[in-house]
GUKOLKE-11774 format. One record per residue: residue number from 0; x, y, z of N, C-alpha, C, O in turn. Coordinates in steps of 0.05 Angstrom, whole numbers. Layout:
<atom seq="NUM" n_c1="X" n_c2="Y" n_c3="Z" ca_c1="X" ca_c2="Y" ca_c3="Z" c_c1="X" c_c2="Y" c_c3="Z" o_c1="X" o_c2="Y" o_c3="Z"/>
...
***
This chain:
<atom seq="0" n_c1="392" n_c2="697" n_c3="-1625" ca_c1="372" ca_c2="690" ca_c3="-1605" c_c1="387" c_c2="680" c_c3="-1584" o_c1="410" o_c2="671" o_c3="-1583"/>
<atom seq="1" n_c1="364" n_c2="683" n_c3="-1563" ca_c1="379" ca_c2="670" ca_c3="-1538" c_c1="373" c_c2="639" c_c3="-1539" o_c1="353" o_c2="634" o_c3="-1553"/>
<atom seq="2" n_c1="386" n_c2="619" n_c3="-1527" ca_c1="389" ca_c2="593" ca_c3="-1532" c_c1="364" c_c2="586" c_c3="-1512" o_c1="353" o_c2="565" o_c3="-1520"/>
<atom seq="3" n_c1="353" n_c2="595" n_c3="-1493" ca_c1="330" ca_c2="585" ca_c3="-1478" c_c1="311" c_c2="590" c_c3="-1494" o_c1="298" o_c2="570" o_c3="-1498"/>
<atom seq="4" n_c1="301" n_c2="613" n_c3="-1508" ca_c1="284" ca_c2="625" ca_c3="-1528" c_c1="283" c_c2="600" c_c3="-1552" o_c1="263" o_c2="586" o_c3="-1558"/>
<atom seq="5" n_c1="301" n_c2="599" n_c3="-1560" ca_c1="306" ca_c2="577" ca_c3="-1582" c_c1="298" c_c2="552" c_c3="-1582" o_c1="289" o_c2="541" o_c3="-1602"/>
<atom seq="6" n_c1="300" n_c2="541" n_c3="-1555" ca_c1="296" ca_c2="512" ca_c3="-1547" c_c1="268" c_c2="513" c_c3="-1544" o_c1="255" o_c2="496" o_c3="-1555"/>
<atom seq="7" n_c1="252" n_c2="538" n_c3="-1525" ca_c1="226" ca_c2="539" ca_c3="-1529" c_c1="213" c_c2="544" c_c3="-1551" o_c1="189" o_c2="540" o_c3="-1551"/>
<atom seq="8" n_c1="224" n_c2="554" n_c3="-1571" ca_c1="205" ca_c2="559" ca_c3="-1595" c_c1="217" c_c2="525" c_c3="-1614" o_c1="202" o_c2="514" o_c3="-1630"/>
<atom seq="9" n_c1="234" n_c2="518" n_c3="-1610" ca_c1="234" ca_c2="490" ca_c3="-1623" c_c1="213" c_c2="470" c_c3="-1608" o_c1="202" o_c2="453" o_c3="-1622"/>
<atom seq="10" n_c1="208" n_c2="471" n_c3="-1581" ca_c1="181" ca_c2="457" ca_c3="-1572" c_c1="157" c_c2="462" c_c3="-1580" o_c1="141" o_c2="444" o_c3="-1585"/>
<atom seq="11" n_c1="152" n_c2="491" n_c3="-1582" ca_c1="127" ca_c2="498" ca_c3="-1592" c_c1="126" c_c2="486" c_c3="-1626" o_c1="106" o_c2="477" o_c3="-1637"/>
<atom seq="12" n_c1="143" n_c2="487" n_c3="-1634" ca_c1="140" ca_c2="475" ca_c3="-1666" c_c1="138" c_c2="447" c_c3="-1666" o_c1="130" o_c2="434" o_c3="-1685"/>
<atom seq="13" n_c1="147" n_c2="436" n_c3="-1643" ca_c1="141" ca_c2="408" ca_c3="-1637" c_c1="114" c_c2="408" c_c3="-1639" o_c1="99" o_c2="399" o_c3="-1657"/>
<atom seq="14" n_c1="108" n_c2="419" n_c3="-1617" ca_c1="74" ca_c2="415" ca_c3="-1612" c_c1="55" c_c2="420" c_c3="-1634" o_c1="35" o_c2="407" o_c3="-1639"/>
<atom seq="15" n_c1="65" n_c2="446" n_c3="-1649" ca_c1="39" ca_c2="443" ca_c3="-1676" c_c1="51" c_c2="417" c_c3="-1693" o_c1="36" o_c2="400" o_c3="-1702"/>
<atom seq="16" n_c1="72" n_c2="416" n_c3="-1696" ca_c1="76" ca_c2="383" ca_c3="-1714" c_c1="52" c_c2="367" c_c3="-1707" o_c1="34" o_c2="361" o_c3="-1722"/>
<atom seq="17" n_c1="56" n_c2="360" n_c3="-1676" ca_c1="38" ca_c2="338" ca_c3="-1663" c_c1="12" c_c2="345" c_c3="-1674" o_c1="1" o_c2="327" o_c3="-1687"/>
<atom seq="18" n_c1="-4" n_c2="372" n_c3="-1671" ca_c1="-25" ca_c2="376" ca_c3="-1672" c_c1="-35" c_c2="373" c_c3="-1708" o_c1="-58" o_c2="366" o_c3="-1714"/>
<atom seq="19" n_c1="-15" n_c2="378" n_c3="-1727" ca_c1="-19" ca_c2="375" ca_c3="-1754" c_c1="-11" c_c2="349" c_c3="-1756" o_c1="-20" o_c2="341" o_c3="-1778"/>
<atom seq="20" n_c1="0" n_c2="331" n_c3="-1746" ca_c1="3" ca_c2="305" ca_c3="-1747" c_c1="27" c_c2="301" c_c3="-1771" o_c1="27" o_c2="287" o_c3="-1792"/>
<atom seq="21" n_c1="43" n_c2="313" n_c3="-1764" ca_c1="70" ca_c2="317" ca_c3="-1777" c_c1="89" c_c2="304" c_c3="-1759" o_c1="88" o_c2="310" o_c3="-1735"/>
<atom seq="22" n_c1="109" n_c2="286" n_c3="-1769" ca_c1="126" ca_c2="266" ca_c3="-1749" c_c1="155" c_c2="288" c_c3="-1755" o_c1="161" o_c2="296" o_c3="-1777"/>
<atom seq="23" n_c1="168" n_c2="293" n_c3="-1729" ca_c1="194" ca_c2="302" ca_c3="-1731" c_c1="216" c_c2="285" c_c3="-1737" o_c1="209" o_c2="262" o_c3="-1732"/>
<atom seq="24" n_c1="235" n_c2="287" n_c3="-1744" ca_c1="259" ca_c2="268" ca_c3="-1750" c_c1="283" c_c2="281" c_c3="-1748" o_c1="291" o_c2="294" o_c3="-1767"/>
<atom seq="25" n_c1="299" n_c2="278" n_c3="-1726" ca_c1="326" ca_c2="286" ca_c3="-1719" c_c1="345" c_c2="269" c_c3="-1728" o_c1="348" o_c2="248" o_c3="-1716"/>
<atom seq="26" n_c1="361" n_c2="275" n_c3="-1750" ca_c1="383" ca_c2="255" ca_c3="-1748" c_c1="412" c_c2="270" c_c3="-1760" o_c1="414" o_c2="293" o_c3="-1765"/>
<atom seq="27" n_c1="429" n_c2="254" n_c3="-1762" ca_c1="458" ca_c2="269" ca_c3="-1766" c_c1="467" c_c2="263" c_c3="-1800" o_c1="461" o_c2="243" o_c3="-1814"/>
<atom seq="28" n_c1="480" n_c2="282" n_c3="-1807" ca_c1="491" ca_c2="276" ca_c3="-1835" c_c1="494" c_c2="296" c_c3="-1847" o_c1="494" o_c2="317" o_c3="-1833"/>
<atom seq="29" n_c1="497" n_c2="298" n_c3="-1877" ca_c1="505" ca_c2="318" ca_c3="-1897" c_c1="481" c_c2="319" c_c3="-1914" o_c1="476" o_c2="308" o_c3="-1935"/>
<atom seq="30" n_c1="461" n_c2="342" n_c3="-1896" ca_c1="439" ca_c2="348" ca_c3="-1904" c_c1="430" c_c2="373" c_c3="-1896" o_c1="442" o_c2="383" o_c3="-1877"/>
<atom seq="31" n_c1="412" n_c2="386" n_c3="-1905" ca_c1="395" ca_c2="411" ca_c3="-1892" c_c1="374" c_c2="405" c_c3="-1877" o_c1="371" o_c2="415" o_c3="-1855"/>
<atom seq="32" n_c1="357" n_c2="384" n_c3="-1888" ca_c1="328" ca_c2="380" ca_c3="-1877" c_c1="306" c_c2="393" c_c3="-1887" o_c1="312" o_c2="405" o_c3="-1907"/>
<atom seq="33" n_c1="278" n_c2="395" n_c3="-1880" ca_c1="258" ca_c2="400" ca_c3="-1894" c_c1="240" c_c2="384" c_c3="-1894" o_c1="243" o_c2="364" o_c3="-1880"/>
<atom seq="34" n_c1="217" n_c2="386" n_c3="-1909" ca_c1="192" ca_c2="372" ca_c3="-1905" c_c1="187" c_c2="353" c_c3="-1930" o_c1="190" o_c2="363" o_c3="-1952"/>
<atom seq="35" n_c1="182" n_c2="331" n_c3="-1927" ca_c1="169" ca_c2="303" ca_c3="-1949" c_c1="148" c_c2="284" c_c3="-1938" o_c1="144" o_c2="283" o_c3="-1913"/>
<atom seq="36" n_c1="139" n_c2="272" n_c3="-1951" ca_c1="118" ca_c2="253" ca_c3="-1952" c_c1="132" c_c2="227" c_c3="-1958" o_c1="152" o_c2="224" o_c3="-1973"/>
<atom seq="37" n_c1="120" n_c2="212" n_c3="-1944" ca_c1="133" ca_c2="180" ca_c3="-1948" c_c1="105" c_c2="162" c_c3="-1939" o_c1="97" o_c2="160" o_c3="-1916"/>
<atom seq="38" n_c1="93" n_c2="152" n_c3="-1960" ca_c1="71" ca_c2="137" ca_c3="-1949" c_c1="45" c_c2="148" c_c3="-1944" o_c1="28" o_c2="135" o_c3="-1931"/>
<atom seq="39" n_c1="41" n_c2="167" n_c3="-1952" ca_c1="19" ca_c2="184" ca_c3="-1938" c_c1="21" c_c2="205" c_c3="-1911" o_c1="4" o_c2="222" o_c3="-1904"/>
<atom seq="40" n_c1="48" n_c2="198" n_c3="-1900" ca_c1="61" ca_c2="210" ca_c3="-1876" c_c1="71" c_c2="234" c_c3="-1881" o_c1="84" o_c2="235" o_c3="-1901"/>
<atom seq="41" n_c1="70" n_c2="254" n_c3="-1870" ca_c1="83" ca_c2="277" ca_c3="-1871" c_c1="106" c_c2="280" c_c3="-1848" o_c1="100" o_c2="279" o_c3="-1824"/>
<atom seq="42" n_c1="133" n_c2="284" n_c3="-1858" ca_c1="157" ca_c2="294" ca_c3="-1842" c_c1="165" c_c2="320" c_c3="-1845" o_c1="163" o_c2="332" o_c3="-1866"/>
<atom seq="43" n_c1="174" n_c2="329" n_c3="-1822" ca_c1="200" ca_c2="349" ca_c3="-1828" c_c1="225" c_c2="333" c_c3="-1814" o_c1="225" o_c2="320" o_c3="-1793"/>
<atom seq="44" n_c1="244" n_c2="338" n_c3="-1830" ca_c1="271" ca_c2="325" ca_c3="-1821" c_c1="286" c_c2="347" c_c3="-1818" o_c1="286" o_c2="366" o_c3="-1833"/>
<atom seq="45" n_c1="299" n_c2="343" n_c3="-1796" ca_c1="321" ca_c2="362" ca_c3="-1781" c_c1="348" c_c2="352" c_c3="-1781" o_c1="350" o_c2="328" o_c3="-1773"/>
<atom seq="46" n_c1="366" n_c2="363" n_c3="-1787" ca_c1="391" ca_c2="357" ca_c3="-1783" c_c1="400" c_c2="359" c_c3="-1752" o_c1="401" o_c2="383" o_c3="-1747"/>
<atom seq="47" n_c1="406" n_c2="348" n_c3="-1735" ca_c1="412" ca_c2="355" ca_c3="-1703" c_c1="439" c_c2="365" c_c3="-1702" o_c1="445" o_c2="378" o_c3="-1682"/>
<atom seq="48" n_c1="457" n_c2="362" n_c3="-1720" ca_c1="483" ca_c2="373" ca_c3="-1716" c_c1="488" c_c2="400" c_c3="-1725" o_c1="509" o_c2="413" o_c3="-1724"/>
<atom seq="49" n_c1="455" n_c2="409" n_c3="-1738" ca_c1="464" ca_c2="439" ca_c3="-1750" c_c1="454" c_c2="458" c_c3="-1723" o_c1="441" o_c2="447" o_c3="-1705"/>
<atom seq="50" n_c1="460" n_c2="484" n_c3="-1721" ca_c1="455" ca_c2="498" ca_c3="-1706" c_c1="430" c_c2="500" c_c3="-1698" o_c1="415" o_c2="501" o_c3="-1717"/>
<atom seq="51" n_c1="417" n_c2="503" n_c3="-1675" ca_c1="384" ca_c2="511" ca_c3="-1666" c_c1="375" c_c2="527" c_c3="-1682" o_c1="353" o_c2="519" o_c3="-1690"/>
<atom seq="52" n_c1="382" n_c2="551" n_c3="-1693" ca_c1="379" ca_c2="571" ca_c3="-1710" c_c1="373" c_c2="557" c_c3="-1735" o_c1="349" o_c2="553" o_c3="-1740"/>
<atom seq="53" n_c1="388" n_c2="552" n_c3="-1749" ca_c1="382" ca_c2="534" ca_c3="-1774" c_c1="362" c_c2="516" c_c3="-1772" o_c1="343" o_c2="516" o_c3="-1788"/>
<atom seq="54" n_c1="363" n_c2="498" n_c3="-1754" ca_c1="338" ca_c2="479" ca_c3="-1748" c_c1="308" c_c2="498" c_c3="-1743" o_c1="287" o_c2="487" o_c3="-1751"/>
<atom seq="55" n_c1="306" n_c2="520" n_c3="-1734" ca_c1="282" ca_c2="535" ca_c3="-1730" c_c1="277" c_c2="553" c_c3="-1756" o_c1="255" o_c2="562" o_c3="-1763"/>
<atom seq="56" n_c1="301" n_c2="557" n_c3="-1768" ca_c1="291" ca_c2="572" ca_c3="-1796" c_c1="278" c_c2="545" c_c3="-1817" o_c1="263" o_c2="551" o_c3="-1836"/>
<atom seq="57" n_c1="285" n_c2="519" n_c3="-1813" ca_c1="277" ca_c2="501" ca_c3="-1832" c_c1="249" c_c2="496" c_c3="-1825" o_c1="234" o_c2="496" o_c3="-1844"/>
<atom seq="58" n_c1="241" n_c2="492" n_c3="-1803" ca_c1="211" ca_c2="493" ca_c3="-1784" c_c1="196" c_c2="512" c_c3="-1795" o_c1="177" o_c2="508" o_c3="-1810"/>
<atom seq="59" n_c1="205" n_c2="538" n_c3="-1785" ca_c1="194" ca_c2="559" ca_c3="-1796" c_c1="184" c_c2="562" c_c3="-1824" o_c1="161" o_c2="568" o_c3="-1828"/>
<atom seq="60" n_c1="206" n_c2="556" n_c3="-1849" ca_c1="201" ca_c2="557" ca_c3="-1870" c_c1="176" c_c2="536" c_c3="-1882" o_c1="158" o_c2="542" o_c3="-1897"/>
<atom seq="61" n_c1="181" n_c2="511" n_c3="-1871" ca_c1="163" ca_c2="491" ca_c3="-1885" c_c1="129" c_c2="489" c_c3="-1870" o_c1="108" o_c2="483" o_c3="-1882"/>
<atom seq="62" n_c1="133" n_c2="497" n_c3="-1838" ca_c1="105" ca_c2="503" ca_c3="-1831" c_c1="96" c_c2="530" c_c3="-1850" o_c1="74" o_c2="531" o_c3="-1861"/>
<atom seq="63" n_c1="114" n_c2="550" n_c3="-1852" ca_c1="97" ca_c2="568" ca_c3="-1873" c_c1="90" c_c2="567" c_c3="-1899" o_c1="80" o_c2="586" o_c3="-1912"/>
<atom seq="64" n_c1="99" n_c2="537" n_c3="-1911" ca_c1="81" ca_c2="528" ca_c3="-1927" c_c1="59" c_c2="517" c_c3="-1935" o_c1="47" o_c2="514" o_c3="-1957"/>
<atom seq="65" n_c1="54" n_c2="511" n_c3="-1907" ca_c1="25" ca_c2="491" ca_c3="-1900" c_c1="5" c_c2="509" c_c3="-1885" o_c1="12" o_c2="527" o_c3="-1870"/>
<atom seq="66" n_c1="-25" n_c2="502" n_c3="-1892" ca_c1="-43" ca_c2="517" ca_c3="-1884" c_c1="-48" c_c2="513" c_c3="-1859" o_c1="-59" o_c2="493" o_c3="-1850"/>
<atom seq="67" n_c1="-39" n_c2="538" n_c3="-1842" ca_c1="-48" ca_c2="530" ca_c3="-1808" c_c1="-68" c_c2="555" c_c3="-1806" o_c1="-64" o_c2="571" o_c3="-1787"/>
<atom seq="68" n_c1="-85" n_c2="560" n_c3="-1821" ca_c1="-108" ca_c2="578" ca_c3="-1820" c_c1="-124" c_c2="570" c_c3="-1798" o_c1="-131" o_c2="586" o_c3="-1780"/>
<atom seq="69" n_c1="-132" n_c2="543" n_c3="-1799" ca_c1="-153" ca_c2="533" ca_c3="-1777" c_c1="-138" c_c2="519" c_c3="-1756" o_c1="-151" o_c2="503" o_c3="-1743"/>
<atom seq="70" n_c1="-114" n_c2="524" n_c3="-1751" ca_c1="-100" ca_c2="516" ca_c3="-1724" c_c1="-92" c_c2="542" c_c3="-1705" o_c1="-87" o_c2="565" o_c3="-1711"/>
<atom seq="71" n_c1="-93" n_c2="533" n_c3="-1688" ca_c1="-77" ca_c2="554" ca_c3="-1668" c_c1="-46" c_c2="555" c_c3="-1673" o_c1="-33" o_c2="534" o_c3="-1668"/>
<atom seq="72" n_c1="-35" n_c2="571" n_c3="-1680" ca_c1="-12" ca_c2="574" ca_c3="-1680" c_c1="2" c_c2="600" c_c3="-1655" o_c1="-4" o_c2="624" o_c3="-1655"/>
<atom seq="73" n_c1="19" n_c2="588" n_c3="-1639" ca_c1="21" ca_c2="611" ca_c3="-1624" c_c1="36" c_c2="632" c_c3="-1634" o_c1="54" o_c2="630" o_c3="-1649"/>
<atom seq="74" n_c1="24" n_c2="659" n_c3="-1621" ca_c1="32" ca_c2="683" ca_c3="-1636" c_c1="66" c_c2="688" c_c3="-1640" o_c1="74" o_c2="700" o_c3="-1660"/>
<atom seq="75" n_c1="81" n_c2="680" n_c3="-1624" ca_c1="108" ca_c2="674" ca_c3="-1626" c_c1="121" c_c2="666" c_c3="-1647" o_c1="139" o_c2="677" o_c3="-1659"/>
<atom seq="76" n_c1="104" n_c2="636" n_c3="-1651" ca_c1="112" ca_c2="625" ca_c3="-1675" c_c1="105" c_c2="636" c_c3="-1707" o_c1="120" o_c2="636" o_c3="-1726"/>
<atom seq="77" n_c1="77" n_c2="644" n_c3="-1705" ca_c1="69" ca_c2="657" ca_c3="-1727" c_c1="86" c_c2="680" c_c3="-1738" o_c1="92" o_c2="682" o_c3="-1762"/>
<atom seq="78" n_c1="93" n_c2="699" n_c3="-1717" ca_c1="116" ca_c2="717" ca_c3="-1720" c_c1="140" c_c2="714" c_c3="-1738" o_c1="147" o_c2="726" o_c3="-1758"/>
<atom seq="79" n_c1="155" n_c2="691" n_c3="-1721" ca_c1="178" ca_c2="678" ca_c3="-1732" c_c1="173" c_c2="667" c_c3="-1757" o_c1="191" o_c2="669" o_c3="-1774"/>
<atom seq="80" n_c1="144" n_c2="652" n_c3="-1764" ca_c1="148" ca_c2="639" ca_c3="-1791" c_c1="142" c_c2="667" c_c3="-1814" o_c1="147" o_c2="665" o_c3="-1838"/>
<atom seq="81" n_c1="129" n_c2="693" n_c3="-1802" ca_c1="128" ca_c2="708" ca_c3="-1822" c_c1="151" c_c2="719" c_c3="-1829" o_c1="155" o_c2="722" o_c3="-1853"/>
<atom seq="82" n_c1="168" n_c2="727" n_c3="-1811" ca_c1="196" ca_c2="736" ca_c3="-1818" c_c1="213" c_c2="715" c_c3="-1834" o_c1="228" o_c2="724" o_c3="-1851"/>
<atom seq="83" n_c1="211" n_c2="696" n_c3="-1831" ca_c1="228" ca_c2="679" ca_c3="-1848" c_c1="216" c_c2="675" c_c3="-1871" o_c1="230" o_c2="665" o_c3="-1889"/>
<atom seq="84" n_c1="192" n_c2="679" n_c3="-1876" ca_c1="181" ca_c2="673" ca_c3="-1902" c_c1="190" c_c2="707" c_c3="-1920" o_c1="191" o_c2="709" o_c3="-1945"/>
<atom seq="85" n_c1="193" n_c2="721" n_c3="-1908" ca_c1="202" ca_c2="750" ca_c3="-1916" c_c1="232" c_c2="750" c_c3="-1921" o_c1="241" o_c2="765" o_c3="-1938"/>
<atom seq="86" n_c1="246" n_c2="733" n_c3="-1904" ca_c1="277" ca_c2="735" ca_c3="-1913" c_c1="276" c_c2="721" c_c3="-1939" o_c1="293" o_c2="727" o_c3="-1956"/>
<atom seq="87" n_c1="259" n_c2="703" n_c3="-1944" ca_c1="265" ca_c2="679" ca_c3="-1963" c_c1="256" c_c2="695" c_c3="-1997" o_c1="263" o_c2="683" o_c3="-2018"/>
<atom seq="88" n_c1="242" n_c2="718" n_c3="-1997" ca_c1="233" ca_c2="728" ca_c3="-2021" c_c1="242" c_c2="755" c_c3="-2020" o_c1="236" o_c2="769" o_c3="-2039"/>
***
């Protein structure tokens, strides 16, 4: 995936997270990242030292687990999420 497109998709995922009241936390360390809840707040934790494609995959996988039926999701994101979900199964 081209870096520009990847950066744009990361921004679109961040906007979707904001709409869904999900906090994006980026940190460095020895972890993959993923979805978690703390004190009734939802977070997606990303490891910013991982390549952008891996961070996008985590976002797609975690958003794919959530109910996005009543929320507008950019078609490019929805397609990407569906692709990632198919790769998992």
